[in-house]
C-alpha positions as CSV (number, residue, x, y, z in Angstrom):
1,M,83.9,-106.6,-7.6
2,A,86.3,-109.3,-8.6
3,V,88.2,-108.6,-5.3
4,I,85.1,-109.5,-3.3
5,G,84.7,-112.7,-5.2
6,K,88.3,-113.6,-4.5
7,I,87.9,-112.8,-0.8
8,L,84.7,-115.0,-0.7
9,R,86.2,-117.7,-3.0
10,N,86.3,-120.4,-0.2
11,R,82.9,-119.4,1.2
12,R,80.2,-121.6,-0.4
13,A,77.1,-123.6,0.4
14,T,77.5,-127.3,0.3
15,A,75.8,-130.1,-1.7
16,A,74.3,-131.5,1.5
17,E,72.4,-128.2,2.0
18,L,70.6,-128.5,-1.3
19,A,66.9,-129.6,-1.5
20,W,68.3,-132.8,-3.0
21,G,70.0,-133.6,0.4
22,R,66.8,-133.3,2.5
23,A,65.5,-136.5,4.0
24,N,61.8,-135.7,3.2
25,L,62.7,-135.2,-0.5
26,G,65.1,-138.1,-0.9
27,A,62.5,-140.9,-1.1
28,G,61.7,-143.0,-4.2
29,D,63.5,-143.7,-7.4
30,V,65.6,-141.3,-9.4
31,F,64.2,-140.3,-12.8
32,E,65.7,-138.5,-15.8
33,V,65.6,-134.8,-16.2
34,T,66.9,-133.3,-19.4
35,S,67.1,-129.9,-21.2
36,T,67.3,-128.9,-24.8
37,D,69.0,-125.7,-23.6
38,F,72.1,-127.3,-21.9
39,A,73.7,-130.7,-21.2
40,H,74.2,-132.0,-17.7
41,E,77.2,-130.4,-16.1
42,A,77.7,-128.0,-19.1
43,R,77.9,-124.2,-19.0
44,L,74.6,-122.4,-19.1
45,D,74.1,-120.0,-22.0
46,I,74.2,-116.2,-21.2
47,R,70.5,-115.9,-22.0
48,H,69.7,-118.0,-18.9
49,T,71.6,-115.5,-16.7
50,M,70.4,-112.4,-14.9
51,R,69.8,-109.2,-16.9
52,R,72.3,-107.5,-14.6
53,V,75.1,-109.6,-16.1
54,G,73.9,-109.4,-19.7
55,G,71.4,-112.2,-19.7
56,Q,67.6,-112.4,-20.3
57,D,66.5,-114.3,-17.1
58,L,65.1,-117.1,-19.3
59,S,64.6,-120.3,-17.4
60,P,66.0,-123.3,-19.4
61,A,63.6,-125.8,-20.9
62,L,63.3,-128.9,-18.8
63,A,61.8,-132.3,-19.4
64,W,61.4,-135.4,-17.3
65,S,60.5,-139.0,-17.7
66,G,60.2,-142.2,-15.7
67,L,58.1,-140.6,-12.9
68,P,56.6,-142.9,-10.2
69,A,53.0,-144.0,-10.6
70,G,50.4,-142.0,-8.6
71,Y,52.5,-138.9,-7.9
72,A,50.5,-135.9,-6.7
73,G,52.4,-133.2,-8.7
74,L,55.9,-131.9,-9.1
75,L,58.1,-129.4,-7.2
76,V,60.8,-127.7,-9.3
77,V,63.7,-126.2,-7.3
78,V,66.6,-124.3,-8.9
79,E,69.4,-123.7,-6.5
80,D,72.9,-122.2,-6.6
81,Q,75.1,-124.7,-4.7
82,D,78.0,-122.3,-4.5
83,A,76.4,-119.2,-3.2
84,P,78.5,-117.5,-0.5
85,F,75.6,-117.3,1.9
86,G,74.4,-119.5,4.8
87,G,73.0,-122.0,2.3
88,P,72.1,-122.4,-1.4
89,F,70.4,-119.5,-3.1
90,V,67.0,-120.5,-4.5
91,H,66.7,-119.2,-8.0
92,A,63.2,-120.7,-8.7
93,L,60.5,-122.6,-6.9
94,A,57.4,-123.9,-8.6
95,L,54.6,-126.5,-8.3
96,I,53.7,-128.3,-11.5
97,E,50.4,-130.1,-12.0
98,P,50.5,-133.9,-12.7
99,G,50.6,-134.9,-16.3
100,I,53.0,-132.2,-17.4
101,S,56.2,-133.7,-18.7
102,E,58.1,-130.6,-19.8
103,L,58.6,-126.9,-19.4
104,A,59.4,-124.6,-22.4
105,T,62.3,-122.1,-22.2
106,G,61.1,-119.2,-20.1
107,A,58.2,-121.1,-18.5
108,L,59.4,-120.3,-14.9
109,G,59.7,-116.5,-15.6
110,S,57.8,-114.2,-13.3
111,G,56.0,-112.6,-16.3
112,T,55.0,-116.0,-17.8
113,D,51.7,-117.6,-17.2
114,A,52.5,-121.2,-18.2
115,E,49.6,-123.6,-17.9
116,G,49.9,-125.9,-14.9
117,V,52.8,-124.0,-13.3
118,R,52.4,-122.2,-10.0
119,L,55.3,-120.0,-9.2
120,L,56.3,-119.7,-5.5
121,R,58.7,-117.4,-3.7
122,S,62.4,-117.9,-4.3
123,S,65.2,-116.4,-2.3
124,W,64.5,-113.1,-4.1
125,G,61.1,-112.6,-5.6
126,R,58.9,-114.9,-7.5
127,G,59.8,-116.7,-10.7
128,Y,63.1,-117.6,-12.2
129,M,66.1,-115.4,-11.5
130,G,69.1,-116.4,-13.6
131,P,72.6,-116.9,-12.4
132,G,74.6,-113.8,-11.6
133,P,77.5,-115.0,-9.3
134,I,80.0,-112.5,-7.9
135,R,82.7,-111.8,-10.4
136,G,85.9,-113.7,-9.5
137,H,84.1,-116.2,-7.1
138,G,84.7,-119.1,-9.5
139,P,82.3,-121.5,-11.2
140,H,78.9,-121.9,-9.6
141,R,76.8,-125.1,-9.9
142,Y,73.1,-124.5,-10.6
143,V,71.0,-127.5,-9.7
144,F,67.7,-127.9,-11.5
145,Q,65.8,-130.4,-9.3
146,V,62.4,-132.0,-10.0
147,F,60.7,-133.8,-7.1
148,A,57.6,-136.0,-7.7
149,L,55.4,-135.4,-4.7
150,A,53.8,-138.2,-2.7
151,E,51.0,-135.7,-1.7
152,P,50.1,-132.1,-2.3
153,V,52.2,-129.7,-0.4
154,A,50.4,-128.3,2.6
155,L,51.8,-126.0,5.3
156,P,51.0,-126.4,9.0
157,G,47.9,-124.5,10.1
158,G,46.7,-124.1,6.5
159,R,49.1,-121.2,5.8
160,A,49.2,-120.0,2.2
161,L,51.9,-121.5,0.0
162,D,52.2,-118.3,-2.0
163,A,53.5,-116.3,1.0
164,A,55.8,-119.1,2.4
165,T,59.6,-118.9,2.2
166,P,61.3,-121.6,0.2
167,H,62.5,-123.3,3.3
168,K,59.0,-123.7,4.7
169,V,57.8,-125.1,1.4
170,L,60.7,-127.5,1.2
171,D,60.1,-128.6,4.8
172,A,56.5,-129.4,4.0
173,A,57.1,-131.3,0.8
174,R,57.3,-135.1,0.6
175,A,58.8,-136.7,-2.4
176,C,58.2,-140.2,-3.9
177,G,60.8,-139.7,-6.7
178,R,63.3,-137.1,-7.9
179,G,65.6,-136.1,-10.8
180,R,68.0,-133.4,-11.5
181,I,70.3,-131.7,-14.1
182,D,73.2,-129.5,-13.2
183,G,74.6,-126.5,-15.1
184,F,77.5,-124.2,-14.5
185,Y,78.1,-120.5,-14.9
186,E,81.1,-118.3,-13.9
187,R,81.8,-114.6,-14.1
188,S,85.6,-114.0,-14.4
């Protein structure tokens, strides 16, 4: 499979295609997002990767501070900026109730019922799916984004959020602040 990774080495999504680059999610101040499981721009531990590559599919712990006053909730988006697809691969998408200031390790997992966390559809299933880039494709940037919402997310026509694709949810969300922490993972 390393041959496929080398063939696709120059095919990657771009930073501009991340949720972070969307105009409707770019408003407000930037706040701090941290993790006790990895430092900003550091390598993600194997336990946070897919089971298929030897990991445990455990979402890293996340914490945030300095949120704007009066926010309506949070939207957590985990994307692979370097996926060799038509855009970033969404590894997790979740709504977090106001007042929650951190998520424990594993809180975004599909089998987890963390209080105040509503898991939505990602690019593949529901709940956190850890990194598992193509062997030989090079390092992948995983962007853990937290958006403070100006209002609750509502889809046009009252459609259900739980069945919506990530792009529909991201199109409908309006941020009044945002923060992020990035990690890397590579399979050689």
